[in-house]
C-alpha positions in Angstrom: 17.0 10.9 35.6 16.8 7.9 33.1 13.1 7.7 34.0 12.6 11.5 33.4 14.5 11.3 30.1 12.2 8.4 28.8 8.9 10.3 29.9 10.3 13.3 27.9 11.1 11.3 24.8 7.5 9.7 24.9 5.7 13.1 25.5 7.6 14.5 22.6 6.3 11.8 20.3 2.8 12.1 21.3 3.0 15.8 20.9 4.2 15.4 17.4 1.4 12.8 16.6 -1.2 15.1 17.9 0.3 18.0 16.1 0.3 16.4 12.7 -3.1 14.9 13.5 -4.7 18.2 14.1 -3.0 19.7 10.7 -4.8 17.1 9.0 -8.2 17.7 10.7 -7.7 21.5 10.3 -7.4 21.2 6.5 -9.4 23.7 5.2 -11.4 22.8 2.0 -14.8 22.9 0.3 -17.5 20.4 -0.6 -20.4 20.8 -3.0 -23.3 18.2 -2.5 -26.0 17.4 -5.0 -29.1 15.9 -3.5 -31.6 13.5 -5.0 -34.4 11.7 -3.4 -37.0 9.0 -3.9 -40.7 8.7 -2.9 -41.2 5.2 -4.2 -40.5 1.9 -2.4 -39.4 0.1 -5.7 -36.2 -2.1 -5.5 -34.8 0.3 -8.1 -35.9 3.7 -6.8 -36.5 6.6 -9.1 -34.5 9.6 -7.9 -35.6 13.2 -8.6 -33.4 16.6 -7.8 -34.1 17.8 -4.1 -31.4 20.7 -4.1 -27.7 21.2 -3.4 -25.5 22.2 -0.4 -22.4 24.3 -0.5 -19.9 24.1 2.1 -17.4 26.9 1.7 -15.1 26.1 4.6 -14.8 22.4 5.9 -12.9 23.9 9.0 -15.8 26.1 10.2 -18.7 23.9 8.7 -20.4 27.0 7.2 -23.0 25.6 4.7 -25.3 27.0 2.2 -28.6 24.9 1.7 -30.7 25.3 -1.3 -33.7 23.3 -1.4 -37.2 24.0 -3.3 -40.4 23.3 -1.4 -42.2 20.1 -1.8 -45.2 19.9 -4.3 -48.3 18.3 -3.1 -47.8 15.4 -5.1 -44.5 14.6 -3.3 -46.3 15.0 0.0 -49.0 12.6 -0.8 -46.1 10.0 -1.9 -44.5 10.6 1.5 -47.7 9.9 3.1 -48.1 6.8 1.2 -44.7 5.6 2.2 -45.3 6.3 5.8 -48.7 4.3 5.9 -46.8 1.3 4.3 -43.8 1.8 6.7 -41.5 2.7 3.9 -38.2 4.6 3.7 -37.6 7.8 2.2 -34.2 7.4 0.2 -31.7 10.2 -0.4 -28.7 10.2 -2.8 -25.9 12.6 -2.0 -23.3 13.3 -4.9 -20.3 15.0 -3.0 -17.4 16.6 -4.8 -14.6 17.9 -2.6 -12.0 20.4 -3.3 -9.5 17.7 -4.1 -11.5 17.0 -7.2 -13.0 13.6 -5.9 -16.8 12.9 -6.5 -18.2 10.2 -4.5 -22.1 9.1 -4.4 -23.6 8.2 -1.1 -26.8 6.6 -0.4 -28.9 6.9 2.7 -32.3 6.5 4.1 -34.9 7.1 6.8 -38.2 6.1 7.8 -40.9 8.4 5.9 -43.3 8.5 9.1 -40.0 10.2 10.9 -40.1 13.1 8.5 -43.8 13.5 8.8 -43.4 13.6 12.7 -40.4 16.2 12.4 -42.4 18.4 10.1 -39.8 18.0 7.6 -36.8 18.6 9.7 -33.7 16.4 9.1 -30.1 16.6 9.8 -27.4 15.6 7.1 -24.3 14.2 8.6 -21.3 14.4 6.4 -18.3 12.1 7.9 -14.8 13.1 7.0 -11.5 11.3 7.3 -8.4 12.9 8.5 -7.6 14.4 5.1 -11.1 16.1 5.0 -12.3 13.5 2.3 -15.8 12.5 2.6 -16.3 8.8 3.7 -19.9 8.6 4.7 -23.2 10.6 4.5 -26.2 9.7 6.5 -29.7 11.4 6.9 -31.2 11.5 10.5 -34.6 12.7 11.6 -35.7 12.8 15.3 -39.4 12.2 14.5 -41.6 10.9 16.1 -43.1 8.7 13.8 -46.4 10.2 12.4 -48.9 9.5 9.5 -50.3 13.1 9.7 -49.6 15.7 6.8 -46.8 18.1 7.8 -47.7 21.6 8.3 -44.6 22.7 6.3 -44.1 22.3 2.8 -40.3 23.2 2.9 -37.2 21.3 4.2 -35.3 22.4 7.2 -32.0 20.9 6.9 -29.1 21.1 9.4 -25.6 20.2 8.0 -23.1 18.6 10.3 -19.3 17.9 9.7 -18.3 14.9 11.6 -15.0 12.8 12.0 -14.9 9.2 13.3 -13.9 9.1 16.8 -10.2 8.0 17.4 -9.6 4.8 19.7 -8.3 4.9 23.0 -4.8 6.3 23.7 -2.4 3.7 25.3 -1.3 4.5 28.9 2.3 5.1 27.7 3.5 6.6 30.8 2.3 4.0 33.2 4.0 1.2 31.1 7.3 3.2 31.0 7.2 3.6 34.8 6.7 -0.2 35.1 9.7 -0.9 33.0 11.8 1.5 34.9 10.8 -0.1 38.2 11.7 -3.6 36.7 14.9 -2.4 35.5 16.0 -0.9 38.8 14.7 -4.0 40.8 17.0 -6.1 38.7 20.0 -3.9 39.0 19.7 -3.7 42.9 19.1 -7.4 43.1 15.7 -7.0 44.6 14.1 -9.6 42.2 15.8 -12.7 43.4 14.8 -16.1 42.1 13.6 -18.2 45.2 12.3 -20.9 43.1 13.4 -24.6 43.8 16.0 -26.3 41.8 13.2 -28.3 39.8 11.2 -25.1 39.2 14.3 -23.1 37.7 15.6 -26.0 35.5 12.7 -28.4 34.5 13.3 -27.6 31.0 16.7 -29.3 31.3 15.8 -32.0 33.8 12.9 -33.4 32.0 14.9 -34.2 28.7 17.6 -35.8 30.7 15.2 -38.0 32.4 13.6 -39.1 29.1 17.0 -39.9 27.7 18.0 -42.0 30.7 14.7 -43.8 30.4 14.9 -44.5 26.7 18.6 -45.5 27.2 17.5 -48.1 29.8 15.0 -49.4 27.5 17.5 -50.2 24.9 20.1 -51.6 27.0 18.3 -54.8 28.2 18.1 -55.7 24.7 21.8 -55.5 24.1 22.3 -57.3 27.5 20.0 -60.3 26.3 22.0 -60.5 23.0 25.2 -60.9 24.8 23.8 -63.1 27.5 22.5 -65.5 24.6 26.0 -65.7 22.9 27.9 -66.6 26.3 25.2 -69.4 27.1 25.9 -70.9 23.6 29.8 -71.0 24.3 28.9 -73.0 27.7 27.0 -75.6 25.8 29.7 -76.2 23.4 
């Protein structure tokens, strides 16, 4: 009965934790994202506006993407970046329904964008309170140096949450504690070790004390002996 009671308590705690976590993750808010991109390979990139994304429901991930097509000049710049192994850089300014505004930077090889025909995926990572913590751009590629056949972006927006760590095996641990407790109560776990194995922590200090006492006693004995000899010589 005690074991079942312990299990019930543990399961209740885990259920409450899961409910709280699910409530946080199910918080429904909105996000507005302004996108800026750079086609140069300078240490300090010059960003120009690419478009904007409106996510009306974080829970459903419904997103409206508004991005004008690329001009021929920007496609030429993208080709130059790809030929030199450069990276296409993106800046995302994310504003949430809580009023916070955070800027994220991400990049991708320009040749992957050419190979995917300007198709990319924007992953928006949120914490348990639905606040953005990271934005990264992904394109499957393959790496190509050919001009894209399209001049418009095809962007997929994905809402993601960091994966939680592994849950502890609480039930197995409780079972182990209960078995050990029952074994102690029934006397099954008898200590069959030798006397020294059981009480070595007491025996060794006692032996050291005796050795030290023996080392000091001869000096005292010599002192007494010297005094007695002197008396005999008188």
